[in-house]
mmCIF file of the N, C-alpha and C atoms, coordinates in Angstrom:
data_MODEL
# 
_entry.id   MODEL 
# 
loop_
_atom_site.group_PDB 
_atom_site.id 
_atom_site.type_symbol 
_atom_site.label_atom_id 
_atom_site.label_alt_id 
_atom_site.label_comp_id 
_atom_site.label_asym_id 
_atom_site.label_entity_id 
_atom_site.label_seq_id 
_atom_site.pdbx_PDB_ins_code 
_atom_site.Cartn_x 
_atom_site.Cartn_y 
_atom_site.Cartn_z 
_atom_site.occupancy 
_atom_site.B_iso_or_equiv 
_atom_site.pdbx_formal_charge 
_atom_site.auth_seq_id 
_atom_site.auth_comp_id 
_atom_site.auth_asym_id 
_atom_site.auth_atom_id 
_atom_site.pdbx_PDB_model_num 
ATOM 1   N N  . MET A 1 1  ? -25.468 -39.178 -13.851 1.00 0.00 ? 1  MET A N  1 
ATOM 2   C CA . MET A 1 1  ? -24.870 -39.598 -12.611 1.00 0.00 ? 1  MET A CA 1 
ATOM 3   C C  . MET A 1 1  ? -25.978 -39.753 -11.574 1.00 0.00 ? 1  MET A C  1 
ATOM 4   N N  . ALA A 1 2  ? -25.937 -40.852 -10.837 1.00 0.00 ? 2  ALA A N  1 
ATOM 5   C CA . ALA A 1 2  ? -26.911 -41.097 -9.771  1.00 0.00 ? 2  ALA A CA 1 
ATOM 6   C C  . ALA A 1 2  ? -26.308 -40.720 -8.429  1.00 0.00 ? 2  ALA A C  1 
ATOM 7   N N  . ILE A 1 3  ? -27.143 -40.187 -7.569  1.00 0.00 ? 3  ILE A N  1 
ATOM 8   C CA . ILE A 1 3  ? -26.725 -39.913 -6.200  1.00 0.00 ? 3  ILE A CA 1 
ATOM 9   C C  . ILE A 1 3  ? -27.482 -40.877 -5.306  1.00 0.00 ? 3  ILE A C  1 
ATOM 10  N N  . LEU A 1 4  ? -26.739 -41.654 -4.539  1.00 0.00 ? 4  LEU A N  1 
ATOM 11  C CA . LEU A 1 4  ? -27.329 -42.662 -3.671  1.00 0.00 ? 4  LEU A CA 1 
ATOM 12  C C  . LEU A 1 4  ? -27.147 -42.272 -2.215  1.00 0.00 ? 4  LEU A C  1 
ATOM 13  N N  . LYS A 1 5  ? -28.063 -42.730 -1.394  1.00 0.00 ? 5  LYS A N  1 
ATOM 14  C CA . LYS A 1 5  ? -27.977 -42.486 0.039   1.00 0.00 ? 5  LYS A CA 1 
ATOM 15  C C  . LYS A 1 5  ? -28.125 -43.823 0.741   1.00 0.00 ? 5  LYS A C  1 
ATOM 16  N N  . VAL A 1 6  ? -27.477 -43.953 1.895   1.00 0.00 ? 6  VAL A N  1 
ATOM 17  C CA . VAL A 1 6  ? -27.547 -45.182 2.678   1.00 0.00 ? 6  VAL A CA 1 
ATOM 18  C C  . VAL A 1 6  ? -28.056 -44.841 4.074   1.00 0.00 ? 6  VAL A C  1 
ATOM 19  N N  . VAL A 1 7  ? -29.047 -45.607 4.528   1.00 0.00 ? 7  VAL A N  1 
ATOM 20  C CA . VAL A 1 7  ? -29.539 -45.466 5.895   1.00 0.00 ? 7  VAL A CA 1 
ATOM 21  C C  . VAL A 1 7  ? -29.326 -46.792 6.619   1.00 0.00 ? 7  VAL A C  1 
ATOM 22  N N  . GLU A 1 8  ? -29.061 -46.697 7.890   1.00 0.00 ? 8  GLU A N  1 
ATOM 23  C CA . GLU A 1 8  ? -28.843 -47.888 8.706   1.00 0.00 ? 8  GLU A CA 1 
ATOM 24  C C  . GLU A 1 8  ? -30.086 -48.125 9.562   1.00 0.00 ? 8  GLU A C  1 
ATOM 25  N N  . ILE A 1 9  ? -30.553 -49.367 9.561   1.00 0.00 ? 9  ILE A N  1 
ATOM 26  C CA . ILE A 1 9  ? -31.781 -49.714 10.265  1.00 0.00 ? 9  ILE A CA 1 
ATOM 27  C C  . ILE A 1 9  ? -31.562 -50.977 11.091  1.00 0.00 ? 9  ILE A C  1 
ATOM 28  N N  . LEU A 1 10 ? -32.112 -50.984 12.280  1.00 0.00 ? 10 LEU A N  1 
ATOM 29  C CA . LEU A 1 10 ? -32.113 -52.162 13.136  1.00 0.00 ? 10 LEU A CA 1 
ATOM 30  C C  . LEU A 1 10 ? -33.513 -52.761 13.096  1.00 0.00 ? 10 LEU A C  1 
ATOM 31  N N  . ALA A 1 11 ? -33.598 -54.082 12.964  1.00 0.00 ? 11 ALA A N  1 
ATOM 32  C CA . ALA A 1 11 ? -34.903 -54.744 12.930  1.00 0.00 ? 11 ALA A CA 1 
ATOM 33  C C  . ALA A 1 11 ? -34.810 -56.077 13.655  1.00 0.00 ? 11 ALA A C  1 
ATOM 34  N N  . ASN A 1 12 ? -35.971 -56.574 14.068  1.00 0.00 ? 12 ASN A N  1 
ATOM 35  C CA . ASN A 1 12 ? -35.988 -57.862 14.751  1.00 0.00 ? 12 ASN A CA 1 
ATOM 36  C C  . ASN A 1 12 ? -37.175 -58.699 14.313  1.00 0.00 ? 12 ASN A C  1 
ATOM 37  N N  . SER A 1 13 ? -37.102 -59.994 14.618  1.00 0.00 ? 13 SER A N  1 
ATOM 38  C CA . SER A 1 13 ? -38.160 -60.929 14.275  1.00 0.00 ? 13 SER A CA 1 
ATOM 39  C C  . SER A 1 13 ? -38.082 -62.110 15.239  1.00 0.00 ? 13 SER A C  1 
ATOM 40  N N  . ASP A 1 14 ? -39.207 -62.729 15.504  1.00 0.00 ? 14 ASP A N  1 
ATOM 41  C CA . ASP A 1 14 ? -39.195 -63.943 16.314  1.00 0.00 ? 14 ASP A CA 1 
ATOM 42  C C  . ASP A 1 14 ? -39.093 -65.187 15.435  1.00 0.00 ? 14 ASP A C  1 
ATOM 43  N N  . LYS A 1 15 ? -38.996 -64.994 14.091  1.00 0.00 ? 15 LYS A N  1 
ATOM 44  C CA . LYS A 1 15 ? -38.949 -66.124 13.155  1.00 0.00 ? 15 LYS A CA 1 
ATOM 45  C C  . LYS A 1 15 ? -37.548 -66.415 12.631  1.00 0.00 ? 15 LYS A C  1 
ATOM 46  N N  . SER A 1 16 ? -36.891 -65.378 12.027  1.00 0.00 ? 16 SER A N  1 
ATOM 47  C CA . SER A 1 16 ? -35.589 -65.608 11.387  1.00 0.00 ? 16 SER A CA 1 
ATOM 48  C C  . SER A 1 16 ? -34.896 -64.291 11.064  1.00 0.00 ? 16 SER A C  1 
ATOM 49  N N  . TRP A 1 17 ? -33.613 -64.388 10.711  1.00 0.00 ? 17 TRP A N  1 
ATOM 50  C CA . TRP A 1 17 ? -32.883 -63.197 10.272  1.00 0.00 ? 17 TRP A CA 1 
ATOM 51  C C  . TRP A 1 17 ? -33.442 -62.710 8.941   1.00 0.00 ? 17 TRP A C  1 
ATOM 52  N N  . GLU A 1 18 ? -33.837 -63.643 8.092   1.00 0.00 ? 18 GLU A N  1 
ATOM 53  C CA . GLU A 1 18 ? -34.422 -63.260 6.805   1.00 0.00 ? 18 GLU A CA 1 
ATOM 54  C C  . GLU A 1 18 ? -35.709 -62.464 7.010   1.00 0.00 ? 18 GLU A C  1 
ATOM 55  N N  . ASP A 1 19 ? -36.532 -62.909 7.932   1.00 0.00 ? 19 ASP A N  1 
ATOM 56  C CA . ASP A 1 19 ? -37.771 -62.199 8.220   1.00 0.00 ? 19 ASP A CA 1 
ATOM 57  C C  . ASP A 1 19 ? -37.482 -60.812 8.797   1.00 0.00 ? 19 ASP A C  1 
ATOM 58  N N  . ALA A 1 20 ? -36.487 -60.708 9.654   1.00 0.00 ? 20 ALA A N  1 
ATOM 59  C CA . ALA A 1 20 ? -36.102 -59.402 10.212  1.00 0.00 ? 20 ALA A CA 1 
ATOM 60  C C  . ALA A 1 20 ? -35.645 -58.463 9.101   1.00 0.00 ? 20 ALA A C  1 
ATOM 61  N N  . THR A 1 21 ? -34.892 -58.988 8.141   1.00 0.00 ? 21 THR A N  1 
ATOM 62  C CA . THR A 1 21 ? -34.422 -58.183 7.007   1.00 0.00 ? 21 THR A CA 1 
ATOM 63  C C  . THR A 1 21 ? -35.599 -57.701 6.166   1.00 0.00 ? 21 THR A C  1 
ATOM 64  N N  . LYS A 1 22 ? -36.536 -58.589 5.897   1.00 0.00 ? 22 LYS A N  1 
ATOM 65  C CA . LYS A 1 22 ? -37.724 -58.212 5.121   1.00 0.00 ? 22 LYS A CA 1 
ATOM 66  C C  . LYS A 1 22 ? -38.535 -57.145 5.847   1.00 0.00 ? 22 LYS A C  1 
ATOM 67  N N  . LYS A 1 23 ? -38.628 -57.272 7.165   1.00 0.00 ? 23 LYS A N  1 
ATOM 68  C CA . LYS A 1 23 ? -39.355 -56.263 7.944   1.00 0.00 ? 23 LYS A CA 1 
ATOM 69  C C  . LYS A 1 23 ? -38.662 -54.901 7.858   1.00 0.00 ? 23 LYS A C  1 
ATOM 70  N N  . ALA A 1 24 ? -37.337 -54.901 7.888   1.00 0.00 ? 24 ALA A N  1 
ATOM 71  C CA . ALA A 1 24 ? -36.589 -53.644 7.794   1.00 0.00 ? 24 ALA A CA 1 
ATOM 72  C C  . ALA A 1 24 ? -36.865 -52.954 6.465   1.00 0.00 ? 24 ALA A C  1 
ATOM 73  N N  . VAL A 1 25 ? -36.833 -53.709 5.382   1.00 0.00 ? 25 VAL A N  1 
ATOM 74  C CA . VAL A 1 25 ? -37.076 -53.139 4.051   1.00 0.00 ? 25 VAL A CA 1 
ATOM 75  C C  . VAL A 1 25 ? -38.518 -52.659 3.935   1.00 0.00 ? 25 VAL A C  1 
ATOM 76  N N  . LYS A 1 26 ? -39.455 -53.454 4.423   1.00 0.00 ? 26 LYS A N  1 
ATOM 77  C CA . LYS A 1 26 ? -40.869 -53.079 4.340   1.00 0.00 ? 26 LYS A CA 1 
ATOM 78  C C  . LYS A 1 26 ? -41.138 -51.795 5.112   1.00 0.00 ? 26 LYS A C  1 
ATOM 79  N N  . GLU A 1 27 ? -40.586 -51.680 6.303   1.00 0.00 ? 27 GLU A N  1 
ATOM 80  C CA . GLU A 1 27 ? -40.796 -50.479 7.116   1.00 0.00 ? 27 GLU A CA 1 
ATOM 81  C C  . GLU A 1 27 ? -40.128 -49.262 6.473   1.00 0.00 ? 27 GLU A C  1 
ATOM 82  N N  . ALA A 1 28 ? -38.907 -49.435 5.966   1.00 0.00 ? 28 ALA A N  1 
ATOM 83  C CA . ALA A 1 28 ? -38.203 -48.324 5.321   1.00 0.00 ? 28 ALA A CA 1 
ATOM 84  C C  . ALA A 1 28 ? -38.944 -47.850 4.077   1.00 0.00 ? 28 ALA A C  1 
ATOM 85  N N  . SER A 1 29 ? -39.541 -48.786 3.341   1.00 0.00 ? 29 SER A N  1 
ATOM 86  C CA . SER A 1 29 ? -40.212 -48.424 2.089   1.00 0.00 ? 29 SER A CA 1 
ATOM 87  C C  . SER A 1 29 ? -41.466 -47.587 2.319   1.00 0.00 ? 29 SER A C  1 
ATOM 88  N N  . LYS A 1 30 ? -41.922 -47.470 3.565   1.00 0.00 ? 30 LYS A N  1 
ATOM 89  C CA . LYS A 1 30 ? -43.076 -46.612 3.861   1.00 0.00 ? 30 LYS A CA 1 
ATOM 90  C C  . LYS A 1 30 ? -42.731 -45.134 3.683   1.00 0.00 ? 30 LYS A C  1 
ATOM 91  N N  . THR A 1 31 ? -41.459 -44.785 3.899   1.00 0.00 ? 31 THR A N  1 
ATOM 92  C CA . THR A 1 31 ? -41.051 -43.382 3.799   1.00 0.00 ? 31 THR A CA 1 
ATOM 93  C C  . THR A 1 31 ? -39.915 -43.146 2.807   1.00 0.00 ? 31 THR A C  1 
ATOM 94  N N  . VAL A 1 32 ? -39.233 -44.206 2.402   1.00 0.00 ? 32 VAL A N  1 
ATOM 95  C CA . VAL A 1 32 ? -38.094 -44.088 1.486   1.00 0.00 ? 32 VAL A CA 1 
ATOM 96  C C  . VAL A 1 32 ? -38.473 -44.698 0.144   1.00 0.00 ? 32 VAL A C  1 
ATOM 97  N N  . LYS A 1 33 ? -38.285 -43.947 -0.918  1.00 0.00 ? 33 LYS A N  1 
ATOM 98  C CA . LYS A 1 33 ? -38.587 -44.442 -2.267  1.00 0.00 ? 33 LYS A CA 1 
ATOM 99  C C  . LYS A 1 33 ? -37.286 -44.842 -2.963  1.00 0.00 ? 33 LYS A C  1 
ATOM 100 N N  . ASN A 1 34 ? -37.407 -45.603 -4.032  1.00 0.00 ? 34 ASN A N  1 
ATOM 101 C CA . ASN A 1 34 ? -36.274 -46.006 -4.877  1.00 0.00 ? 34 ASN A CA 1 
ATOM 102 C C  . ASN A 1 34 ? -35.239 -46.850 -4.157  1.00 0.00 ? 34 ASN A C  1 
ATOM 103 N N  . ILE A 1 35 ? -35.666 -47.730 -3.242  1.00 0.00 ? 35 ILE A N  1 
ATOM 104 C CA . ILE A 1 35 ? -34.722 -48.630 -2.572  1.00 0.00 ? 35 ILE A CA 1 
ATOM 105 C C  . ILE A 1 35 ? -34.168 -49.591 -3.613  1.00 0.00 ? 35 ILE A C  1 
ATOM 106 N N  . SER A 1 36 ? -32.837 -49.677 -3.670  1.00 0.00 ? 36 SER A N  1 
ATOM 107 C CA . SER A 1 36 ? -32.217 -50.542 -4.679  1.00 0.00 ? 36 SER A CA 1 
ATOM 108 C C  . SER A 1 36 ? -31.500 -51.742 -4.086  1.00 0.00 ? 36 SER A C  1 
ATOM 109 N N  . SER A 1 37 ? -31.117 -51.679 -2.801  1.00 0.00 ? 37 SER A N  1 
ATOM 110 C CA . SER A 1 37 ? -30.434 -52.838 -2.213  1.00 0.00 ? 37 SER A CA 1 
ATOM 111 C C  . SER A 1 37 ? -30.466 -52.770 -0.699  1.00 0.00 ? 37 SER A C  1 
ATOM 112 N N  . VAL A 1 38 ? -30.232 -53.932 -0.100  1.00 0.00 ? 38 VAL A N  1 
ATOM 113 C CA . VAL A 1 38 ? -30.107 -54.022 1.350   1.00 0.00 ? 38 VAL A CA 1 
ATOM 114 C C  . VAL A 1 38 ? -28.875 -54.872 1.646   1.00 0.00 ? 38 VAL A C  1 
ATOM 115 N N  . TYR A 1 39 ? -28.057 -54.394 2.569   1.00 0.00 ? 39 TYR A N  1 
ATOM 116 C CA . TYR A 1 39 ? -26.838 -55.083 2.969   1.00 0.00 ? 39 TYR A CA 1 
ATOM 117 C C  . TYR A 1 39 ? -26.964 -55.437 4.441   1.00 0.00 ? 39 TYR A C  1 
ATOM 118 N N  . VAL A 1 40 ? -26.924 -56.740 4.748   1.00 0.00 ? 40 VAL A N  1 
ATOM 119 C CA . VAL A 1 40 ? -26.997 -57.176 6.139   1.00 0.00 ? 40 VAL A CA 1 
ATOM 120 C C  . VAL A 1 40 ? -25.598 -57.046 6.723   1.00 0.00 ? 40 VAL A C  1 
ATOM 121 N N  . GLN A 1 41 ? -25.469 -56.076 7.603   1.00 0.00 ? 41 GLN A N  1 
ATOM 122 C CA . GLN A 1 41 ? -24.161 -55.774 8.180   1.00 0.00 ? 41 GLN A CA 1 
ATOM 123 C C  . GLN A 1 41 ? -23.856 -56.665 9.388   1.00 0.00 ? 41 GLN A C  1 
ATOM 124 N N  . GLU A 1 42 ? -24.881 -56.939 10.187  1.00 0.00 ? 42 GLU A N  1 
ATOM 125 C CA . GLU A 1 42 ? -24.659 -57.682 11.415  1.00 0.00 ? 42 GLU A CA 1 
ATOM 126 C C  . GLU A 1 42 ? -25.914 -58.467 11.785  1.00 0.00 ? 42 GLU A C  1 
ATOM 127 N N  . GLN A 1 43 ? -25.710 -59.659 12.348  1.00 0.00 ? 43 GLN A N  1 
ATOM 128 C CA . GLN A 1 43 ? -26.809 -60.480 12.834  1.00 0.00 ? 43 GLN A CA 1 
ATOM 129 C C  . GLN A 1 43 ? -26.531 -60.833 14.289  1.00 0.00 ? 43 GLN A C  1 
ATOM 130 N N  . SER A 1 44 ? -27.594 -60.881 15.077  1.00 0.00 ? 44 SER A N  1 
ATOM 131 C CA . SER A 1 44 ? -27.460 -61.334 16.457  1.00 0.00 ? 44 SER A CA 1 
ATOM 132 C C  . SER A 1 44 ? -28.779 -61.971 16.866  1.00 0.00 ? 44 SER A C  1 
ATOM 133 N N  . ALA A 1 45 ? -28.766 -62.612 18.025  1.00 0.00 ? 45 ALA A N  1 
ATOM 134 C CA . ALA A 1 45 ? -29.979 -63.271 18.507  1.00 0.00 ? 45 ALA A CA 1 
ATOM 135 C C  . ALA A 1 45 ? -30.046 -63.176 20.021  1.00 0.00 ? 45 ALA A C  1 
ATOM 136 N N  . VAL A 1 46 ? -31.263 -63.235 20.517  1.00 0.00 ? 46 VAL A N  1 
ATOM 137 C CA . VAL A 1 46 ? -31.507 -63.262 21.953  1.00 0.00 ? 46 VAL A CA 1 
ATOM 138 C C  . VAL A 1 46 ? -31.823 -64.702 22.331  1.00 0.00 ? 46 VAL A C  1 
ATOM 139 N N  . VAL A 1 47 ? -31.207 -65.175 23.401  1.00 0.00 ? 47 VAL A N  1 
ATOM 140 C CA . VAL A 1 47 ? -31.417 -66.546 23.857  1.00 0.00 ? 47 VAL A CA 1 
ATOM 141 C C  . VAL A 1 47 ? -32.019 -66.514 25.260  1.00 0.00 ? 47 VAL A C  1 
ATOM 142 N N  . ASN A 1 48 ? -33.107 -67.240 25.431  1.00 0.00 ? 48 ASN A N  1 
ATOM 143 C CA . ASN A 1 48 ? -33.732 -67.403 26.737  1.00 0.00 ? 48 ASN A CA 1 
ATOM 144 C C  . ASN A 1 48 ? -33.939 -68.887 27.011  1.00 0.00 ? 48 ASN A C  1 
ATOM 145 N N  . ASN A 1 49 ? -33.470 -69.347 28.159  1.00 0.00 ? 49 ASN A N  1 
ATOM 146 C CA . ASN A 1 49 ? -33.618 -70.764 28.553  1.00 0.00 ? 49 ASN A CA 1 
ATOM 147 C C  . ASN A 1 49 ? -33.117 -71.725 27.482  1.00 0.00 ? 49 ASN A C  1 
ATOM 148 N N  . GLY A 1 50 ? -31.998 -71.372 26.846  1.00 0.00 ? 50 GLY A N  1 
ATOM 149 C CA . GLY A 1 50 ? -31.393 -72.252 25.851  1.00 0.00 ? 50 GLY A CA 1 
ATOM 150 C C  . GLY A 1 50 ? -32.052 -72.240 24.489  1.00 0.00 ? 50 GLY A C  1 
ATOM 151 N N  . GLU A 1 51 ? -32.989 -71.343 24.261  1.00 0.00 ? 51 GLU A N  1 
ATOM 152 C CA . GLU A 1 51 ? -33.695 -71.251 22.983  1.00 0.00 ? 51 GLU A CA 1 
ATOM 153 C C  . GLU A 1 51 ? -33.548 -69.852 22.403  1.00 0.00 ? 51 GLU A C  1 
ATOM 154 N N  . VAL A 1 52 ? -33.374 -69.778 21.087  1.00 0.00 ? 52 VAL A N  1 
ATOM 155 C CA . VAL A 1 52 ? -33.347 -68.473 20.413  1.00 0.00 ? 52 VAL A CA 1 
ATOM 156 C C  . VAL A 1 52 ? -34.773 -67.946 20.381  1.00 0.00 ? 52 VAL A C  1 
ATOM 157 N N  . THR A 1 53 ? -34.966 -66.765 20.928  1.00 0.00 ? 53 THR A N  1 
ATOM 158 C CA . THR A 1 53 ? -36.312 -66.182 20.994  1.00 0.00 ? 53 THR A CA 1 
ATOM 159 C C  . THR A 1 53 ? -36.487 -64.959 20.103  1.00 0.00 ? 53 THR A C  1 
ATOM 160 N N  . GLU A 1 54 ? -35.367 -64.387 19.658  1.00 0.00 ? 54 GLU A N  1 
ATOM 161 C CA . GLU A 1 54 ? -35.457 -63.193 18.810  1.00 0.00 ? 54 GLU A CA 1 
ATOM 162 C C  . GLU A 1 54 ? -34.224 -63.088 17.922  1.00 0.00 ? 54 GLU A C  1 
ATOM 163 N N  . PHE A 1 55 ? -34.466 -62.818 16.645  1.00 0.00 ? 55 PHE A N  1 
ATOM 164 C CA . PHE A 1 55 ? -33.390 -62.616 15.680  1.00 0.00 ? 55 PHE A CA 1 
ATOM 165 C C  . PHE A 1 55 ? -33.299 -61.122 15.398  1.00 0.00 ? 55 PHE A C  1 
ATOM 166 N N  . ARG A 1 56 ? -32.079 -60.609 15.373  1.00 0.00 ? 56 ARG A N  1 
ATOM 167 C CA . ARG A 1 56 ? -31.878 -59.175 15.129  1.00 0.00 ? 56 ARG A CA 1 
ATOM 168 C C  . ARG A 1 56 ? -30.908 -58.963 13.975  1.00 0.00 ? 56 ARG A C  1 
ATOM 169 N N  . VAL A 1 57 ? -31.182 -57.945 13.172  1.00 0.00 ? 57 VAL A N  1 
ATOM 170 C CA . VAL A 1 57 ? -30.272 -57.585 12.086  1.00 0.00 ? 57 VAL A CA 1 
ATOM 171 C C  . VAL A 1 57 ? -30.014 -56.089 12.101  1.00 0.00 ? 57 VAL A C  1 
ATOM 172 N N  . ASN A 1 58 ? -28.831 -55.739 11.689  1.00 0.00 ? 58 ASN A N  1 
ATOM 173 C CA . ASN A 1 58 ? -28.443 -54.352 11.453  1.00 0.00 ? 58 ASN A CA 1 
ATOM 174 C C  . ASN A 1 58 ? -28.195 -54.288 9.952   1.00 0.00 ? 58 ASN A C  1 
ATOM 175 N N  . VAL A 1 59 ? -29.032 -53.546 9.223   1.00 0.00 ? 59 VAL A N  1 
ATOM 176 C CA . VAL A 1 59 ? -28.929 -53.507 7.769   1.00 0.00 ? 59 VAL A CA 1 
ATOM 177 C C  . VAL A 1 59 ? -28.641 -52.091 7.272   1.00 0.00 ? 59 VAL A C  1 
ATOM 178 N N  . LYS A 1 60 ? -28.062 -52.023 6.101   1.00 0.00 ? 60 LYS A N  1 
ATOM 179 C CA . LYS A 1 60 ? -27.874 -50.762 5.400   1.00 0.00 ? 60 LYS A CA 1 
ATOM 180 C C  . LYS A 1 60 ? -28.721 -50.821 4.140   1.00 0.00 ? 60 LYS A C  1 
ATOM 181 N N  . ILE A 1 61 ? -29.599 -49.839 3.992   1.00 0.00 ? 61 ILE A N  1 
ATOM 182 C CA . ILE A 1 61 ? -30.496 -49.786 2.839   1.00 0.00 ? 61 ILE A CA 1 
ATOM 183 C C  . ILE A 1 61 ? -30.048 -48.640 1.935   1.00 0.00 ? 61 ILE A C  1 
ATOM 184 N N  . THR A 1 62 ? -29.864 -48.958 0.662   1.00 0.00 ? 62 THR A N  1 
ATOM 185 C CA . THR A 1 62 ? -29.403 -47.974 -0.315  1.00 0.00 ? 62 THR A CA 1 
ATOM 186 C C  . THR A 1 62 ? -30.569 -47.566 -1.216  1.00 0.00 ? 62 THR A C  1 
ATOM 187 N N  . PHE A 1 63 ? -30.659 -46.261 -1.471  1.00 0.00 ? 63 PHE A N  1 
ATOM 188 C CA . PHE A 1 63 ? -31.704 -45.777 -2.356  1.00 0.00 ? 63 PHE A CA 1 
ATOM 189 C C  . PHE A 1 63 ? -31.194 -44.560 -3.132  1.00 0.00 ? 63 PHE A C  1 
ATOM 190 N N  . ALA A 1 64 ? -31.804 -44.342 -4.283  1.00 0.00 ? 64 ALA A N  1 
ATOM 191 C CA . ALA A 1 64 ? -31.413 -43.233 -5.144  1.00 0.00 ? 64 ALA A CA 1 
ATOM 192 C C  . ALA A 1 64 ? -32.181 -41.975 -4.744  1.00 0.00 ? 64 ALA A C  1 
ATOM 193 N N  . VAL A 1 65 ? -31.450 -40.879 -4.590  1.00 0.00 ? 65 VAL A N  1 
ATOM 194 C CA . VAL A 1 65 ? -32.108 -39.595 -4.340  1.00 0.00 ? 65 VAL A CA 1 
ATOM 195 C C  . VAL A 1 65 ? -32.110 -38.734 -5.604  1.00 0.00 ? 65 VAL A C  1 
ATOM 196 N N  . TYR A 1 66 ? -31.275 -39.112 -6.556  1.00 0.00 ? 66 TYR A N  1 
ATOM 197 C CA . TYR A 1 66 ? -31.227 -38.431 -7.849  1.00 0.00 ? 66 TYR A CA 1 
ATOM 198 C C  . TYR A 1 66 ? -30.693 -39.400 -8.881  1.00 0.00 ? 66 TYR A C  1 
ATOM 199 N N  . LYS A 1 67 ? -31.389 -39.489 -10.015 1.00 0.00 ? 67 LYS A N  1 
ATOM 200 C CA . LYS A 1 67 ? -30.932 -40.395 -11.084 1.00 0.00 ? 67 LYS A CA 1 
ATOM 201 C C  . LYS A 1 67 ? -30.470 -39.607 -12.268 1.00 0.00 ? 67 LYS A C  1 
# 
C-alpha cells in the first residue's frame, strides 16, 4: 500500500500558465521527493494596460511518502 501526500503551491510566470506550472514542480522538487503528478486547480492572470503581464497557477502536487 502506498501513502501519498498532496501539497498546494502557488506559482507565477511572465510567459504562460504552462511555464508557471513547470516552475511550481521544479521548486517543489528541491525539497519534495517522489513527485508523481501535478493537478492545475486554478489559473488566473494579471492584466496591465490591456495586456496580460503575469500568469498564475494554483497547483496540487502529489508525492509518495511510503511505497
